[in-house]
C-alpha positions as CSV (number, residue, x, y, z in Angstrom):
1,M,0.0,0.0,0.0
2,R,1.3,3.4,-0.9
3,I,1.2,6.1,1.8
4,S,1.0,9.7,0.7
5,T,3.1,12.4,2.3
6,Q,0.0,14.1,3.6
7,M,-1.2,10.9,5.3
8,L,2.3,10.4,6.8
9,Y,2.1,13.9,8.2
10,Q,-1.5,13.3,9.5
11,I,-0.6,10.0,11.3
12,S,2.5,11.5,12.9
13,N,0.6,14.6,14.0
14,N,-2.1,12.5,15.6
15,D,0.5,10.4,17.5
16,L,2.3,13.5,18.7
17,T,-1.1,15.1,19.8
18,N,-2.1,11.9,21.7
19,M,1.3,11.8,23.5
20,Q,1.0,15.5,24.4
21,S,-2.5,14.8,25.8
22,Q,-1.2,11.9,27.9
23,I,1.6,14.1,29.2
24,L,-0.9,16.8,30.0
25,K,-3.1,14.3,32.0
26,L,0.0,12.9,33.8
27,N,1.0,16.5,34.7
28,Q,-2.4,17.1,36.1
29,Q,-2.3,13.9,38.1
30,V,1.2,14.6,39.5
31,T,0.2,18.1,40.4
32,A,-3.0,16.8,42.2
33,G,-1.0,14.0,43.7
34,Q,-3.5,11.3,42.7
35,K,-4.4,9.0,39.8
36,V,-8.2,9.4,39.7
37,L,-9.1,13.0,38.8
38,V,-12.5,12.4,37.3
39,P,-14.9,9.4,37.8
40,S,-14.2,8.2,34.2
41,D,-10.6,7.5,35.3
42,D,-11.8,4.6,37.5
43,P,-15.7,4.6,37.9
44,V,-15.8,1.8,40.6
45,N,-13.1,3.3,42.9
46,A,-14.4,6.8,42.3
47,A,-17.9,5.8,43.5
48,R,-16.5,3.9,46.5
49,A,-14.3,6.9,47.4
50,L,-17.3,9.2,47.2
51,D,-19.3,7.0,49.6
52,M,-16.3,6.8,52.0
53,T,-15.8,10.6,51.8
54,Q,-19.4,11.1,52.9
55,T,-18.9,8.6,55.8
56,Q,-15.7,10.4,56.8
57,A,-17.6,13.7,56.8
58,L,-20.2,12.2,59.2
59,N,-17.4,11.0,61.4
60,T,-16.0,14.6,61.4
61,Q,-19.5,15.9,62.4
62,Y,-19.7,13.4,65.2
63,E,-16.3,14.7,66.4
64,T,-17.7,18.2,66.5
65,N,-20.8,17.0,68.3
66,R,-18.5,15.3,70.9
67,K,-16.6,18.5,71.5
68,N,-19.9,20.4,72.0
69,A,-21.2,17.6,74.3
70,N,-18.0,17.6,76.3
71,S,-18.1,21.4,76.7
72,S,-21.7,21.2,78.0
73,L,-21.0,18.3,80.3
74,A,-17.9,20.1,81.6
75,Q,-20.0,23.1,82.6
76,V,-22.6,20.8,84.2
77,S,-19.8,19.0,86.1
78,S,-18.3,22.3,87.3
79,T,-21.6,23.6,88.5
80,L,-22.4,20.4,90.3
81,S,-18.9,20.5,91.9
82,S,-19.6,24.0,93.2
83,F,-23.0,23.0,94.4
84,T,-21.5,20.0,96.3
85,D,-19.0,22.3,98.0
86,M,-21.9,24.5,99.0
87,L,-23.8,21.5,100.5
88,T,-20.7,20.5,102.4
89,K,-20.4,24.0,103.8
90,L,-24.1,24.0,104.8
91,K,-23.7,20.7,106.6
92,S,-20.7,22.2,108.4
93,D,-22.8,25.2,109.4
94,V,-25.5,22.9,110.8
95,I,-22.9,21.1,112.9
96,K,-21.5,24.4,114.1
97,A,-24.9,25.8,115.0
98,G,-25.7,22.8,117.1
99,N,-22.8,23.5,119.4
100,Q,-24.3,24.6,122.8
101,S,-21.5,27.2,123.2
102,F,-22.8,28.9,120.1
103,S,-24.7,32.1,121.1
104,N,-28.0,33.3,119.7
105,S,-26.2,36.3,118.0
106,E,-23.8,33.9,116.3
107,R,-26.7,31.8,115.0
108,A,-28.4,35.0,113.8
109,N,-25.2,35.9,111.9
110,L,-25.1,32.5,110.4
111,A,-28.7,32.8,109.3
112,S,-27.8,36.1,107.5
113,E,-24.9,34.4,105.8
114,L,-27.2,31.6,104.7
115,K,-29.4,34.1,102.9
116,S,-26.4,35.0,100.7
117,N,-25.7,31.3,100.2
118,F,-29.3,30.9,99.1
119,Q,-28.8,33.3,96.2
120,E,-25.6,31.5,95.4
121,V,-27.4,28.2,95.1
122,L,-30.1,29.8,93.0
123,G,-27.3,31.0,90.7
124,Y,-26.0,27.4,90.3
125,A,-29.5,26.2,89.5
126,N,-29.9,28.9,86.8
127,A,-26.4,28.4,85.3
128,T,-26.0,28.8,81.5
129,D,-23.7,27.5,78.9
130,G,-21.5,29.5,76.5
131,Q,-24.5,30.2,74.2
132,G,-26.7,31.5,77.0
133,N,-28.8,28.3,77.2
134,Y,-29.8,27.1,80.7
135,L,-28.2,23.9,81.8
136,F,-30.9,22.6,84.1
137,S,-34.2,23.5,82.2
138,G,-34.5,20.3,80.4
139,F,-35.8,20.8,76.8
140,K,-36.8,24.4,77.7
141,S,-33.2,25.6,77.4
142,T,-34.2,29.2,76.9
143,T,-36.4,29.3,80.0
144,Q,-34.9,30.2,83.4
145,P,-35.4,27.0,85.4
146,F,-35.9,28.5,88.9
147,T,-37.7,31.7,89.9
148,L,-38.9,32.8,93.4
149,D,-42.6,33.3,94.1
150,G,-44.0,36.0,96.4
151,N,-43.2,33.9,99.5
152,G,-39.5,33.4,98.5
153,N,-40.0,29.8,97.5
154,A,-38.3,28.5,94.4
155,V,-40.5,27.4,91.5
156,Y,-39.2,25.1,88.7
157,N,-40.2,26.3,85.2
158,G,-38.4,23.7,83.1
159,D,-39.3,20.2,82.3
160,Q,-38.0,16.7,83.0
161,G,-36.3,16.3,79.6
162,T,-32.6,16.3,78.9
163,M,-30.8,17.7,75.9
164,S,-28.9,15.2,73.8
165,L,-26.5,15.0,70.9
166,Q,-25.6,12.3,68.4
167,V,-21.9,11.7,69.3
168,D,-21.4,8.5,67.2
169,S,-23.3,6.5,64.6
170,T,-25.0,4.4,67.3
171,R,-24.8,6.7,70.4
172,Q,-27.0,9.6,71.4
173,M,-25.8,11.1,74.6
174,D,-27.5,13.3,77.2
175,I,-25.6,16.6,77.7
176,S,-27.7,18.2,80.4
177,A,-29.7,17.2,83.5
178,S,-33.1,18.0,85.0
179,G,-32.8,20.9,87.5
180,Q,-35.7,19.6,89.5
181,A,-34.0,16.2,89.9
182,I,-30.9,17.8,91.2
183,F,-32.1,20.7,93.3
184,Q,-35.5,19.3,94.4
185,G,-35.0,15.5,93.9
186,N,-35.5,12.6,96.3
187,G,-38.0,14.6,98.3
188,Q,-35.3,17.1,99.3
189,D,-35.8,20.7,98.1
190,I,-32.6,22.6,98.7
191,F,-34.3,26.0,98.6
192,Q,-37.1,25.1,101.0
193,T,-34.5,23.4,103.3
194,M,-32.3,26.5,103.3
195,N,-35.3,28.8,104.1
196,N,-36.3,26.5,106.9
197,L,-32.8,26.4,108.3
198,I,-32.6,30.2,108.2
199,S,-35.9,30.3,110.1
200,V,-34.7,27.8,112.8
201,L,-31.4,29.6,113.3
202,S,-33.3,32.9,113.7
203,V,-35.2,31.6,116.7
204,P,-33.2,32.3,119.9
205,V,-32.6,29.6,122.5
206,T,-33.8,30.8,125.9
207,E,-33.2,29.5,129.4
208,A,-36.9,29.6,130.2
209,A,-37.5,27.2,127.2
210,N,-34.7,24.9,128.3
211,K,-36.2,24.7,131.8
212,A,-39.6,24.1,130.4
213,D,-38.3,21.4,128.2
214,E,-36.4,19.7,131.0
215,Q,-39.5,19.6,133.1
216,A,-41.5,18.2,130.1
217,A,-38.9,15.5,129.5
218,N,-38.9,14.4,133.1
219,T,-42.7,14.1,133.1
220,F,-43.0,12.5,129.7
221,E,-45.0,9.3,130.0
222,Y,-43.9,6.6,127.6
223,P,-45.6,4.5,126.4
224,A,-48.6,6.7,127.0
225,G,-50.7,5.5,129.9
226,S,-48.0,3.2,131.2
227,G,-47.2,5.4,134.2
228,Q,-43.5,5.2,133.3
229,F,-41.2,8.2,132.9
230,P,-38.1,6.8,131.1
231,I,-36.1,10.0,130.8
232,Q,-36.4,10.7,134.6
233,A,-35.7,7.1,135.3
234,Y,-32.5,7.2,133.2
235,K,-31.3,10.3,135.1
236,T,-31.9,8.5,138.4
237,A,-30.1,5.4,137.2
238,Q,-27.2,7.4,135.8
239,A,-26.9,9.4,139.1
240,T,-26.8,6.1,141.0
241,L,-24.1,4.7,138.7
242,D,-22.0,7.9,139.0
243,A,-22.2,7.7,142.8
244,T,-21.0,4.0,142.8
245,D,-17.3,3.3,143.1
246,P,-16.1,0.9,140.4
247,S,-14.8,-1.4,143.1
248,D,-18.3,-1.7,144.6
249,P,-19.8,-5.1,144.1
250,N,-23.0,-3.3,142.9
251,Y,-21.2,-1.4,140.2
252,A,-21.9,-4.0,137.4
253,A,-25.6,-4.2,138.3
254,N,-25.9,-0.4,138.4
255,F,-24.0,-0.1,135.0
256,S,-26.4,-2.6,133.4
257,A,-29.4,-0.8,134.9
258,A,-28.2,2.6,133.6
259,A,-27.6,1.1,130.1
260,A,-31.0,-0.4,129.9
261,A,-32.6,2.9,131.2
262,K,-30.6,4.8,128.5
263,L,-32.2,2.7,125.7
264,K,-35.7,3.4,127.1
265,S,-34.9,7.1,127.6
266,D,-33.6,7.5,124.0
267,A,-36.8,5.9,122.7
268,A,-39.0,8.2,124.8
269,D,-36.9,11.3,123.8
270,A,-37.4,10.4,120.1
271,A,-41.1,10.1,120.6
272,R,-41.6,13.5,122.2
273,T,-41.6,17.0,120.8
274,P,-39.1,19.3,122.6
275,V,-40.3,22.7,123.7
276,A,-39.8,25.4,121.0
277,G,-36.9,27.7,121.7
278,S,-35.0,25.1,123.8
279,Q,-31.6,23.6,123.0
280,A,-33.2,20.2,122.6
281,S,-35.6,21.5,120.0
282,L,-32.7,23.2,118.1
283,T,-30.6,20.0,118.2
284,R,-33.5,17.8,117.0
285,K,-34.2,20.1,114.0
286,L,-30.5,20.5,113.1
287,A,-30.2,16.7,113.1
288,T,-33.0,16.6,110.5
289,F,-31.2,19.2,108.4
290,N,-28.0,17.3,108.7
291,G,-29.7,14.2,107.3
292,A,-31.3,16.2,104.5
293,F,-27.9,17.6,103.4
294,N,-26.4,14.1,103.4
295,T,-29.1,12.9,101.1
296,M,-28.6,15.9,98.8
297,I,-24.8,15.3,98.7
298,D,-25.4,11.7,97.8
299,N,-28.0,12.7,95.1
300,V,-25.7,15.2,93.5
301,G,-22.8,12.8,93.7
302,T,-24.8,10.2,91.7
303,V,-25.5,12.8,89.0
304,S,-21.8,13.9,89.0
305,A,-20.7,10.3,88.6
306,S,-23.0,9.9,85.6
307,V,-21.6,13.1,84.0
308,G,-18.1,12.0,84.6
309,S,-18.9,8.6,83.1
310,R,-20.2,10.3,80.0
311,Q,-17.1,12.4,79.7
312,N,-14.9,9.3,79.9
313,E,-17.1,7.7,77.2
314,L,-16.6,10.8,75.0
315,D,-12.8,10.4,75.4
316,S,-13.1,6.8,74.2
317,L,-15.3,7.7,71.3
318,D,-12.9,10.5,70.3
319,A,-10.0,8.0,70.3
320,A,-12.0,5.5,68.2
321,G,-13.2,8.4,65.9
322,K,-9.5,9.4,65.2
323,V,-8.7,5.8,64.2
324,K,-11.7,5.7,61.9
325,D,-10.7,8.9,60.3
326,Q,-7.2,7.6,59.6
327,N,-8.6,4.4,58.2
328,Y,-11.1,6.4,56.0
329,T,-8.2,8.6,54.7
330,A,-6.0,5.6,54.0
331,S,-8.8,3.8,52.1
332,I,-9.7,6.9,50.0
333,N,-6.0,7.4,49.2
334,D,-5.8,3.8,48.0
335,M,-9.0,4.2,45.8
336,L,-7.9,7.5,44.3
337,G,-4.2,6.6,44.0
338,R,-2.9,9.2,46.4
339,N,-0.2,7.1,48.0
340,T,3.5,7.8,47.6
341,A,4.0,4.7,45.4
342,D,1.1,5.9,43.2
343,V,2.6,9.4,42.8
344,S,6.1,7.9,42.1
345,E,4.5,5.7,39.4
346,L,2.9,8.8,37.8
347,I,6.2,10.7,37.9
348,S,8.0,7.8,36.3
349,D,5.3,7.5,33.6
350,L,5.5,11.2,32.9
351,T,9.2,11.1,32.5
352,L,9.0,8.2,30.2
353,K,6.2,9.8,28.1
354,Q,8.2,13.0,27.8
355,T,11.2,11.0,26.6
356,Y,9.0,9.2,24.0
357,L,7.6,12.6,22.9
358,S,11.0,14.1,22.4
359,A,12.2,11.1,20.4
360,A,9.0,11.1,18.3
361,Q,9.4,14.8,17.6
362,K,12.9,14.3,16.4
363,V,11.9,11.4,14.1
364,F,9.0,13.6,12.7
365,V,11.4,16.4,12.0
366,S,13.8,14.1,10.2
367,T,11.2,12.3,8.1
368,S,9.3,15.4,7.2
369,S,12.4,16.9,5.6
370,L,13.0,14.0,3.3
371,T,12.3,14.7,-0.5
372,L,13.4,13.2,-3.8
373,L,14.8,16.5,-4.8
374,N,17.7,15.8,-2.5
375,Y,18.7,12.9,-4.7
376,L,18.4,14.6,-8.1
377,K,21.6,16.0,-9.7
């Protein structure tokens, strides 16, 4: 078959154009650092890489959600820690106020201090996060959870819900707590308790009330209608024991009698109501407050432990999320040809193609200059 000069030029030109196109594509791939630039380069891996990129984006969003969740839980934890410190301080005040050497004026000063503490606790209950949302309002995060009515009692305006965030593909986590469960939970209302404590400490202890209470205790019949007066009987038994020398043969019998009388006396004392304004009345009421604060401390401790557990879980999810992200990146790099070996292969192909193009251009120049006129004399 005869090939015309024009056809030779056309074939050579097409070959050079194709080689330049291949070099241009290789340059683009080397510049981008990956083999697959468009889906047509590798439809299957391009589609898989797109799906995995979307999955990785979700994983990144979960990471953002975990940061937000951790921030909210950290604020809840900090508030609960401050509240626990306040409850411990209140318990200490109760013990201090029960000391018989404490004067009425000292108790009145303590009551005034507790009024300031009341406002501090109210501040904890109405704490907000960095965006101004209330931590303890449940789902009603823009509503102030606790307000005071006309009598100074705290009213809860939130609900029993808890805000939550999706922190992983299969985990939705609570990031708040119900204020009513914390500050008014388990039958213990911190606001009402503090108001009651302030009222109790404001009542002075008088000598007249102490004497009236002592007389009432000595004449308290228990059980009712039994004709027995256990408190007075215990005092008599104890006085007899105190007057008995330990070497006396009757000491053991007197000791046993006093111990038995003490048990009956304690039961009788628990059954009676001390005279208002007496030290006994104050001691009885303070013991109730002491038990209430213990219950509150335990309640807040349970919530704090739950918050801490969730923070630990977030740390674990973060660590797992980072591993997932690295795995996603590695898989996408494999699918799109972004690894070092892939780029090295592209550079090698580019160098080879450039060498081929240079050689082809030289051959084309040499062949295109051939003519029969060069051989005519």
